C-alpha positions as CSV (number, residue, x, y, z in Angstrom):
1,M,109.4,82.3,89.6
2,I,109.2,79.0,87.6
3,Q,109.0,76.0,89.9
4,G,112.4,74.4,90.2
5,K,114.2,77.4,88.7
6,G,116.4,79.9,90.6
7,H,116.6,83.6,90.3
8,P,118.7,84.9,87.4
9,K,121.0,86.7,89.8
10,D,121.6,83.6,92.1
11,A,125.1,83.2,90.9
12,F,125.9,86.7,92.0
13,L,123.8,86.9,95.2
14,R,124.1,85.5,98.6
15,S,120.5,84.4,98.5
16,E,120.6,83.0,102.0
17,R,120.9,86.6,103.3
18,L,117.6,87.7,101.7
19,P,115.3,89.4,102.3
20,H,117.4,92.5,102.6
21,I,117.2,95.1,105.4
22,W,116.5,98.2,103.2
23,C,113.3,100.1,103.6
24,P,110.5,99.9,101.0
25,G,111.3,102.2,98.1
26,C,115.0,102.5,98.9
27,G,117.2,103.0,95.9
28,I,120.2,100.9,97.2
29,G,118.8,97.6,95.9
30,I,118.7,99.2,92.4
31,V,122.4,100.1,92.7
32,L,123.1,96.5,93.8
33,N,121.3,95.2,90.7
34,A,123.2,97.6,88.4
35,Y,126.5,96.6,89.9
36,L,125.8,92.9,89.5
37,N,124.7,93.4,85.9
38,A,127.8,95.4,85.2
39,L,129.9,92.7,86.8
40,A,128.3,90.0,84.7
41,L,129.0,92.0,81.5
42,S,132.6,92.6,82.5
43,G,133.7,88.9,82.5
44,I,136.0,89.6,85.5
45,P,136.9,86.3,87.3
46,R,134.9,86.1,90.5
47,E,138.1,85.3,92.5
48,E,139.6,88.7,91.5
49,V,136.5,90.7,92.6
50,V,136.4,92.4,96.0
51,L,133.7,94.7,97.4
52,I,134.4,97.0,100.4
53,S,132.2,99.3,102.4
54,G,132.1,101.2,105.7
55,I,129.1,101.7,107.9
56,G,125.6,102.8,106.9
57,C,122.6,101.7,104.9
58,T,124.5,101.5,101.6
59,A,127.4,99.8,103.4
60,R,125.3,96.7,103.8
61,L,125.3,96.2,100.1
62,P,128.5,94.1,99.7
63,G,127.1,91.6,102.1
64,Y,124.5,90.5,99.6
65,A,127.0,90.0,96.7
66,N,128.5,86.6,96.1
67,A,132.1,87.8,96.2
68,D,134.8,88.5,98.7
69,S,133.5,91.5,100.7
70,Y,134.6,93.5,103.7
71,H,132.4,95.6,106.0
72,T,134.9,98.0,107.6
73,T,134.8,100.7,110.2
74,H,132.9,104.0,109.7
75,G,134.7,106.4,107.4
76,R,137.7,104.1,106.9
77,S,136.6,102.0,103.9
78,I,138.9,103.9,101.5
79,A,141.9,103.2,103.8
80,F,141.1,99.5,103.8
81,A,140.6,99.4,100.0
82,T,143.9,101.3,99.4
83,G,145.8,98.8,101.5
84,M,144.3,95.9,99.8
85,K,145.0,97.2,96.3
86,I,148.6,98.0,97.1
87,A,149.1,94.6,98.6
88,N,147.5,92.8,95.6
89,P,147.3,95.1,92.5
90,K,145.6,92.3,90.5
91,L,142.4,92.5,92.5
92,H,139.4,94.4,91.0
93,I,138.3,96.4,94.0
94,S,135.0,98.2,94.2
95,L,134.0,100.4,97.1
96,I,130.3,100.9,97.5
97,S,129.2,103.1,100.4
98,G,127.1,106.1,101.3
99,D,127.6,109.8,101.4
100,G,128.0,109.8,105.1
101,D,130.7,107.1,105.2
102,L,132.6,108.5,102.2
103,F,132.3,112.2,102.5
104,N,131.4,113.1,106.1
105,I,133.3,110.6,108.3
106,G,135.7,109.5,105.5
107,G,136.2,112.7,103.5
108,N,139.9,113.0,104.2
109,H,140.5,109.4,102.9
110,I,138.7,109.7,99.7
111,M,140.4,113.0,98.9
112,H,143.8,111.5,99.1
113,A,142.9,108.3,97.3
114,A,141.8,110.4,94.3
115,R,144.9,112.6,94.6
116,R,147.1,109.5,94.5
117,N,145.0,108.0,91.7
118,I,144.7,104.6,93.5
119,D,143.1,102.1,91.1
120,L,139.7,101.8,92.8
121,N,136.1,101.9,91.6
122,V,134.2,104.0,94.1
123,I,130.4,104.2,94.0
124,C,128.8,106.7,96.4
125,V,125.1,106.3,97.0
126,N,124.0,109.8,98.0
127,N,120.6,109.9,99.7
128,F,121.4,113.3,101.2
129,N,121.2,112.3,104.9
130,Y,122.4,109.9,107.5
131,G,119.7,107.3,106.7
132,M,120.6,104.6,109.2
133,T,120.8,106.8,112.3
134,G,117.6,108.8,111.9
135,G,118.0,111.1,109.0
136,Q,120.4,113.8,110.2
137,H,121.9,116.3,107.7
138,G,125.4,115.9,106.4
139,S,127.8,117.4,103.9
140,T,125.7,116.3,100.8
141,T,122.3,117.6,102.2
142,P,121.2,120.4,99.8
143,A,120.9,123.8,101.4
144,G,117.4,124.4,102.7
145,S,116.5,120.8,103.1
146,V,114.7,119.6,106.2
147,T,116.3,116.8,108.2
148,A,116.1,115.4,111.7
149,S,119.0,117.8,112.7
150,S,117.9,120.7,110.5
151,P,114.2,121.0,111.2
152,Y,114.1,124.6,109.9
153,G,116.1,123.9,106.7
154,N,119.8,123.1,106.3
155,L,121.9,126.3,106.6
156,E,125.0,124.9,104.9
157,Q,126.0,124.5,101.3
158,S,126.4,120.9,100.2
159,F,129.4,119.3,98.6
160,N,129.3,119.1,94.8
161,L,130.8,115.6,94.6
162,P,131.7,115.3,90.8
163,Y,133.4,118.7,90.9
164,M,135.3,117.8,94.0
165,M,136.5,114.4,92.6
166,K,137.6,115.8,89.3
167,A,139.5,118.6,91.1
168,M,141.2,116.0,93.5
169,G,142.5,114.0,90.6
170,A,140.1,111.2,89.8
171,S,140.6,109.5,86.4
172,Y,136.8,108.9,85.8
173,V,133.8,110.8,87.2
174,S,130.1,110.3,86.5
175,R,126.8,110.8,88.2
176,W,123.4,109.1,87.7
177,T,120.3,108.5,89.8
178,A,118.6,105.3,91.0
179,L,116.1,106.0,88.2
180,H,118.7,105.9,85.4
181,V,119.4,102.2,85.7
182,R,120.8,101.5,82.2
183,Q,123.1,104.5,82.2
184,L,124.3,103.6,85.7
185,T,125.0,100.0,84.7
186,R,127.0,101.1,81.7
187,S,128.9,103.6,83.8
188,I,129.9,100.9,86.4
189,A,131.0,98.6,83.6
190,K,133.1,101.4,82.2
191,S,134.7,102.0,85.5
192,F,136.0,98.4,85.6
193,T,138.1,99.3,82.5
194,V,139.5,102.6,83.8
195,R,143.0,102.6,85.1
196,G,143.1,104.8,88.2
197,F,140.6,106.2,90.6
198,S,137.0,106.0,89.3
199,F,134.1,107.8,91.0
200,I,130.4,107.3,90.4
201,E,127.8,109.3,92.4
202,V,124.3,107.7,92.5
203,L,121.6,110.1,93.7
204,S,119.1,107.8,95.5
205,V,115.9,108.0,97.4
206,C,115.4,107.7,101.1
207,P,111.6,107.6,101.6
208,P,111.2,107.4,105.4
209,N,113.8,110.2,106.1
210,F,114.9,112.7,103.5
211,G,111.9,112.1,101.2
212,K,109.2,112.3,103.9
213,D,110.8,115.4,105.5
214,N,111.1,117.2,102.1
215,G,107.6,116.9,100.7
216,F,107.9,113.6,98.8
217,A,105.0,111.4,99.6
218,D,106.8,108.2,98.7
219,A,109.7,106.8,96.7
220,Y,107.8,107.2,93.5
221,A,107.3,110.9,94.0
222,Q,111.1,111.4,94.4
223,M,111.8,109.2,91.4
224,Q,109.3,111.3,89.4
225,Y,111.2,114.4,90.5
226,F,114.4,112.9,89.1
227,R,112.5,112.1,85.9
228,E,111.3,115.7,85.5
229,H,114.3,117.6,86.8
230,C,117.4,115.7,85.7
231,E,119.3,116.7,82.6
232,I,122.1,114.6,81.0
233,D,125.0,116.7,79.9
234,N,128.3,114.8,79.6
235,N,130.2,118.1,78.9
236,A,128.7,120.0,81.8
237,D,130.7,122.6,83.7
238,L,131.0,120.7,87.0
239,H,131.4,124.0,88.9
240,N,127.6,124.3,88.3
241,A,126.7,120.7,89.0
242,G,125.6,121.1,92.6
243,V,122.3,119.3,93.6
244,T,119.2,121.2,94.6
245,F,115.6,120.3,95.1
246,S,114.3,123.8,94.7
247,G,113.2,123.1,91.1
248,D,114.7,126.3,89.8
249,R,117.5,124.5,87.9
250,P,118.1,120.9,86.7
251,I,120.1,118.2,88.4
252,I,123.0,117.5,86.0
253,L,123.9,113.9,85.2
254,G,126.4,112.3,82.9
255,D,129.7,110.7,82.2
256,F,131.6,113.9,83.0
257,Y,135.2,113.1,82.9
258,H,137.7,110.4,81.8
259,K,141.4,111.1,81.6
260,T,144.3,108.7,81.8
261,R,147.2,109.5,83.9
262,P,149.8,107.4,85.8
263,T,148.3,105.6,88.7
264,F,149.9,105.3,92.1
265,H,150.8,101.7,91.2
266,D,152.5,102.8,88.0
267,I,154.7,105.2,89.9
268,E,155.4,102.7,92.6
269,R,156.6,100.1,90.1
270,E,158.9,102.7,88.4
271,I,160.5,103.5,91.7
272,I,160.9,99.9,92.7
273,E,162.6,99.2,89.3
274,R,164.8,102.2,89.6
275,V,166.0,101.2,93.1
276,R,166.6,97.7,91.9
277,V,168.8,98.9,88.9
278,D,170.7,101.4,91.1
279,R,171.7,98.6,93.5
């Protein structure tokens, strides 16, 4: 750093909270950087930006961003965000949390938010395990993967998140990895312009838990796996986009889906106007 000069991201970071709590090699800091870069490109006034999260490693991310942020209860981040957006539709609300918070504990909430097409930008950092509590398996842990609670390999099939979100009614769906920084940044910037429920899955690394238990010597090794086994296909059949680390088929990435349809807020305004006229 040049003497007397600050960090280029100082305007967007709560620098007094640094250094962060994430483990060496964790991909969550990369997601924070991509989000802040996208926010800078968007030109959205800072006073209209809100970040919300639940509980978990990823859920600590909003606390480092220099914007209004809310660290909510486990699995209820979508409910908080929905209430805030309905109360003040002018806000640009991003919800950044982990797979455990959004799809294990909070699966029911995210399903209905997508169905209602609430105007939220949801970024799910999927590191395939409960990273903060010791590396237990969850709904996004690929079948056969070793975790603290599946020492002989996970017996269950994992959720295919892009396929689920498209089926539930999301207006925008994409998936990238912590390696694909530029694509992720562009995808987040695009989500700011989408009217309706936007969903971005970020496949990330968790070196001390999932990585170590599944044969990746360090974060670099898992990033290298992403480099060698990921394939970008924006027109992919999402039915076949499940994640596996078996090496027998690629991990599919891309800007998969974008379709405009009336949002919850559009329909709400129509009803309010109709009631007003009828009276």
